[in-house]
N, C-alpha and C positions, 0 to 999 in steps of 0.2 A: 499788599506787598508780598503777601506769599502763591502769588498765581502767579508771578518773575521765581519762581524758583523750582528746582527740582531732583525728586531725592531718588538715589539708583542706591539700587536693592541687589548684593550680588548675591541670589538667590542659589540654595545648594543644598540637598537633599531632603529640606525643612517642610515638608508642602506646607501643614499645621501651621505653622508660626510664619511661615508665609502668606497665609492669610488671614490669619491674622493681625497682619501689618497693613496687606489692603484693606480689610478692613475697615481699619479704624484712621486708612490715611482718606477715606471715602467717602468722599464731598467736602473736604475742605477747601478743594483747592488747586491744592499742593497737586502737580505734574510727577508724573511714575514712569523711571524705565526700569526690567525684570529683565538681567542677564543672567537666567539660568546655568547651571551648570549639572543640574542634578542629572542623576543615568534617565528619569524619567520624566514626558513636561507635565506642567501643573494643569493638573484637571478641578480645582477650584473655580470660583468665582471673582467678576470682576468689569469694572465700568472700561468701555474700549476706549473710552474717552474719555477717562483719566490715566489709564495708564495700556504700558506699549510691552508687551510681555514677548522675547528674542529660548525658548532651548537651543541652548551652545553649552550640548553634552559634556563633563573630565573638560571642560577646554582649562584653562588653568586664569587666576582671579584678573591679572594685565590683561590677559588675552580676552578676556571679557568684556574690559571696562574701555580698551580700544574699540572694539568693535559698538557700540551704543555713543561713543563721542559725537559723532554726526548728527544725533538723534539729539540731544541735549538744543532746544531752542531756548532757554533763560538767561538773563545775567546773572543767571545764583548755582551754584548747582550742590549737594551735600553725599555722601553716603548714609545709606541706616542697614546696617547687617538686617537677615531675617529675626534672627530672636532680640533686638533692639527696639524702642520708640522715640525718634526723635519730637521730640513734643512740636507743635503746629504754631503757637502761641508762642515760645521762643523763635522759630525760625525765623517768625515773624521781625520781633522783637531784634534778630539777629540781622538782618537785611537792611532794618532803619538802621539800622549804625554802620553799620560797612558804605550804603550811599552819604552819608554823614559825612564817612572818612577814609579816601581816594587813597590814601597813602597804609593802609591796613588789607593786605590778600587772604584773612582768614579772620574770622571771628567763632566764639562756642561758648558755651554755658556750665554750667554744673552737670553734674553725672550721679547719680544713684544705679546702684546689682539692686537685682529683685529678683525674689525666689518664691514661684505660685506653689501655693499650697489647694489642699482641697478645697474648702472656698473661703480663700485670703488670701493675700499675697503678702511677703517680710521685705520691708527695705529698708536698704543700710548705703549709708556713702559712700562714696569711691570719686579716688584721684584727691580728695581733702589738702596733700603736699602742695596742692596746683590750682588750691582753687581759685584764686585772685591772681593768675600769675600771668605776665603782659611782656613782650616783648618789645620793644621800641627805638632803640638805634633807627640811626637815619640807614644807615650801610649793610648792604647784603653781610659784611664780612661780623660789621658786631653786631648786628641781628646772631647769624654762627655762636659766636663767643657768648652773646645774652644766654642764651638758650642752652649753654650748655652745662649736662650735670641736672638740667631740668625734663620732667616726664611730664607730656601731655598728650593726647588720643589727638594730634592734629588729623586724622586722618580723617574723621568724621564731623571736623567741623563744615561751619557753611564759609563757601566759596564763592570766587568770581570767577565764571564758564569763563573764559578768557587765561587763566593762569592757569589752571585747571584742565586744557585742553596742552596749553603749551608745557606743562611740565612733563606729562606723558611721552611724548616726543623723545625723550630725551631716557628712555625704560627701554628703545632699541639702537640696535649700533646700525651700520649702512646697510647690512644686508637685509635690517627688517627682522631682527634674533633679540627676543626679549636678550640682553645686561647683566638681566640677574631674576631668580624666581622664588625665595624664599620670603613665605608670608612677611615674616619677619623684619629684615633691609624693606621691603616693599612699601611698610606703615614707618620705616624709619627715610627713607626716601622722600615721603612726603611731606611730611614733618621738619627736613632741612630743605627741601623745594621752595615750603611758602614763605618760608622765612627768608631766601633765599629773593624771594619777590616781593618781599611788603611784612609790613607788619603784623602782628598777635595779637588778640586781646581774647581774654575770660571774661563776659560779663557775668550779674550776681542773678542769672534767674534759670529757671531749674530747664537746662536743654533733655537730658534726654536717659533712659533704663535699660540697662546692660541683664540679661539675666543669663544668672549663674548656671553654667551648663559642669557638668563635670565628660571629658571627652573633647572639647570644641577645638576647633583648630588653635587655638594658642596654648593647649595642651599640649598636643601632638607635633607641630611646628617647631624644628629644628633650632634649641633657642640661641641669642644675639652673641649670647660670650661661649657659643661652640664655634658658631659661621664664621666670628668673625679671628678666632683663633687658630682653628684644624688646618691643619696643609692640605686637607682632602679637601676643603671650600674658599682655596685660594680662591679659582677661576670667578667663581662665582663673588664675591668681594670686591674683589678689585673693578669686575665691573660698576660693580656699584660705589660706588670710588668715584671712576671715570666718570658716570654717568651724572653727579656731581659736582664732579668740578669739569667737566665740561659748561652744565651749566652757569654755574659761579664766575667763572672764563669769560661766558658770553653775555657777563650783566657789567664788564667793561671795567671792570677797581682793579682786576687781579691779571696777572698770564697766565696761559694755562697749568704754570708747573708749579708753581706758587698758589695758585685755587688747589692743583691737585694737591700741596703737600696741608694747604689749610684744612682742607676735604674731611685728609685722613685725621689730624691735631682734634678735632671735633669730632672726630667719629670713634675715635679711640678707645675700644670697652677697658673699662675701669678697673683696678685691681678693689674685687672683690672685698670687705675687713673680716678678718679670723670671722668676728658676731656671724654675720650673711653667712659665711659659707658652711657654718656650721648648721645654725636656722634651715638650712637648706639643705641639711642630710640628715637632721631628726625627721622633717615634713616627708622628703625621699623613703623616712623607714618604713614609716607612719603610715603611709599611702600602699605599703604592698605588705603589709600584715591585717588584717580582716579587726582579731583581736584590739587594737589600739585606733577604731574607727571614732573609739571615745575621745581618744586624745584630738584628735583632727578638731570634732565640733567642738570642743573646749574652745583650742584656737580660736575656733572661727566665732563661737561667738563672743570673746576676747573680744579679740576684731571688733566686731560688731559694736559692742561696747562702748571702744575709746574711738569709734567714729562720730556715734549716736549723737556721746558727750562732747562731742569738737565741734556737729555743728547743731546743737540743740537751740530747736529757736528759728532759727530759717529759715526766711518762705523757698529762699531757695532749696532748701533741697527737705520738701514735708516726706519724709520718712518715717514719722509717727502721727501725722496729725491731716485730715483730709483740704487741700487743694482740689477747682475744681478740675487742671489739670491730670493731681495724680487719682482723680477716680475716673477720667476717661479711659486712664492706662487699664488701672484695677479691672475697670468692664471690661473692655478687649478681654484684658488672659481669661476670666471666668466665662465672659458669653463664649470663648472657644476652646474652652476648657467641657462646656456644656454643651457645643456644638458634637466636638468627637467624641465624650461617655455617647451619644446617643446615637452616632454615626455607626456605634463601636457595637449595639444590643443587636 
């Protein structure tokens, strides 16, 4: 089943991690597309029969994806960031589920965060508040309302190529210009778009490991709370709302005005609680003062311990015990580190 899947790796200025991931997928039968916006072209090794590489320096994420859409020849597709590992065995399990459930547009499994060490890899759970979430309403509007307040990154789930292509057409206006560019808006657009087109399931399998990298795009992109409320981003946010409203209206359930009102309500940024605002301020203060890094490390440790206690013994969260899927990722990470070390000598 995995030979009916394409993985898109939207690479950007991390050639070592791209090589690590290409080595991980080598020989699995999965097809790989790499739209790479890095300044310099990738000079690593890969099998051209498995990987199609395109150097697109400086190109925006959504434009990179637009360029590779015609190249997808499989029935299923998913993203995998160059610092992630989407597990081939889980991808196959999810494809089997989607084959049996045509009313589902997207599915995924459970996530881990990992931090590479010198001779080992530290794993801890991710998104555990929604580890068993499903969105199963029979209408597009019903699904949008059902998922309101639930966060799960559907952007990286396995989806049907036909739907994947369709939703991206709504990112562009009649002149071919992007309606929005913010990466968090792109992720939320994908979440809502998938639910407009079908149901969603989280399966109880170890699906993906995501590296924690300080200074990654998620830490430097303007956050959604600003995009949705700051007048400076009004035009971009309205373009995002209009794209989703058009898609919802085209589903035939609502007219455009009703669809716009529904999308605006679903996407409205909820007011943060006083506790969340306080915690955010504390974390921001700690991050600006090197002498307080111990407090940040303590907070991270507490977070990991709570997560590990919540998923203790679950095979889909192999944080502290060995499975073939986890071991393959550890091997890929450590082998990559050794290769880089040798090259630097």
